[in-house]
N, C-alpha and C positions, 0 to 999 in steps of 0.2 A: 062282490063280484071276483072269479078265480082270474088269480095272475095268465093264466092259458087262454080264456075267454077274452083277458083282457087286451090279451095281444093279438088276436083274431080280432077285435074290435079296432085296433091301431092299422094292424095291416091291411086293410081292404079299402082304408081311403087312402093310405101311400099308396097302395095300386094306381088309384084314379087320379093324387095328385101327380105321381110322376109322368102319368100319361100325359095329362094336363099340362105339364113343364117342359116336355119333349115335343109336343105337338106346338106350341106357343113357340118355342127356340126357334122349329125349325120352319113355321111361317114367317117370320120376320128375316127370313134368307130372301122373305119373296115382298116387298113392298108391292102394294097396289096390286098385289096377286100376280104378280110378274115376272118372269125370271130374268127378262134383259137386266136389270141391276145386279145381279149375282154374276151374272157373264163377264159383266164389264168391269166391275171390282179388279181394281188393282192399287199400290202403295202410291202412286203416280196420281193416278183420279182414283177416289174412294166414291164408291155409290151405295156402301153398305155401313151401315152404324157397327164401330167398333168393336162395342159390348155382345152384339149378336154373335161374333167372330169368336168372342171368347166361350160361347154354349154355354153357359152360365144352367142354361133352362135344362139344355140336354145331356149334361154329363153332371151336374152339380143334381138339379131339382130331381132329373130322371134316373139316369144310370148309377149314380150314388143311393139313391134312395129306394131303386126297385130294388136291388141286389137284397139290402137289408130286409124290405119289407119279405121278400120271398121267405127267409128265414125266420124273419117274426112272426108270419104264417105259419112256417111251421111249426112253431113252438105250443103252439094252439092246436094241435094234429095230435090225437094218439097213436103211440108205438112209433113214435120219428124220436124229433126234437124235443119234445114237451116232460121235459126231466129237467132237474138242478142245472146238470150242463148246457144242456139247449139254452137254457132263459140265460147262466152265464153269459154265453156266446151270441146272445141276443142284446146283452150291454155294449159288447163291440161293436155288433153290426148298427146296432140302435148310433153309435157314436158316427158312424162312418155315416151314417143318414144324415145327424148333424149337420157333420163338416160339409158333406154338399148340399143342405140346405144354406148355410151360411152362406157358400161360393155362388148358390143363384141368388139368393138375396143381397150380396153385394152387388154384381156385377146387374141386376135390375134396377138397384137405387141409382148406381153410376147412368146408367143407360138411360132412365126416365129425366134424372138429374140434368145430364147432358144435351138431351135433345137429340132428334136422326139427323141424319145426313140427307141433302136434298139440295134441287137448283131453287135460288132463294135469290130473290133480293126485295131493299126498302128505299126510302125517302133517301136514306146515307147512304146508301149503296145501290145504285139504281140498276147497275148494270148485273145480270145476270149470272148467276157462278154456283158452284158445287161448292158446297163444306157444311158447317153445324153452325148456322147463324144462331142457336141461342147459347154457345158452349161460353161464350166471355161478353154474353150479356149481363147490362145492371137489373135487369126485371127478371121476374119468372115467366117462364113461359106458360108453365103451369097453372100460373094465376090471371095472366090475358090473355084472352083465349084471340085477339086481333094480332096477336102477333103472330099466330097458328098459318094468317095469310101468307107471313114471309116465303113459306114452303110454295114453290110450282110446282115442281116434279117433285118425284113421284106425286099423281094426284092425292090427296088425304091421307098424306105418309105422316102427319102427326099425331090425327087420330087413331092411325095403327100402330105405331109406336106408344104411345100414351096406351092404348086400352090392351095390347100385349105384354107390356113392362109391367103394369096394373098388375094384370093376371097373373104373371110370374113372381113378381111381389108376396101376393095375397098367399099364392099355392104356396111358398117359401116359407113365409112366416107359419103356417100352419104345418109344412112336414116340420119345421124347425120344432115346434111345439107337441107333435106326436110322436119324434124321435125319442124327445128330452123326456116324455111321460112314458116311453119304451123303456129307457133308460134303470126312472126309478122301479117300472113296473118287473123288468129282469135282475132288479137286486131283490127285492121282494122273493120271485119265484126264487132267485138262487137261494137263500135262506129259508122261504117253507114249503115250497114246490109248486108244483103245476095245479095240483091238486083233481087232476084227471080222473085219477084210479081212485075219487068219491065221485065223481058225475055219473 
């Protein structure tokens, strides 16, 4: 496969993954698909998970990946960036994508590990209060679905957070792999050319 064609093969999935990451991050601002929690959120009374506000999916997995994806896609087009210089630049852009994917991956991992902010109670703390019940728990809530019932408001917030942060995690891993492949592909394209003149 030509390095130019490989670039196109890499760029198209990156567009999709960047879009998925951005949408997941935006959705995380609205637990239970309600704007109430985002509008009520403040430092004294948190209603949103901290990792949502870091915007790893929107900035890291979204913007920092879509910009390289555009350039990588252009390296596959004739008479544009499909030359040795364009492929050389794609190494740097792909490196930016790797950094964005690592940022998104890190934030999603921490968000998944720490769990959501919710109004919760359990047998040890029977009075409902807002906080992160799984943050300092000795047992992992990911392995114990019975703990998910601790969160009462927003409704189904644990499923909501686990689903979206898991999706961000998978998207970030795929972005990381694709951008790393493009760095190698860009190096070969810089040395050998894109072979678009042979097509």
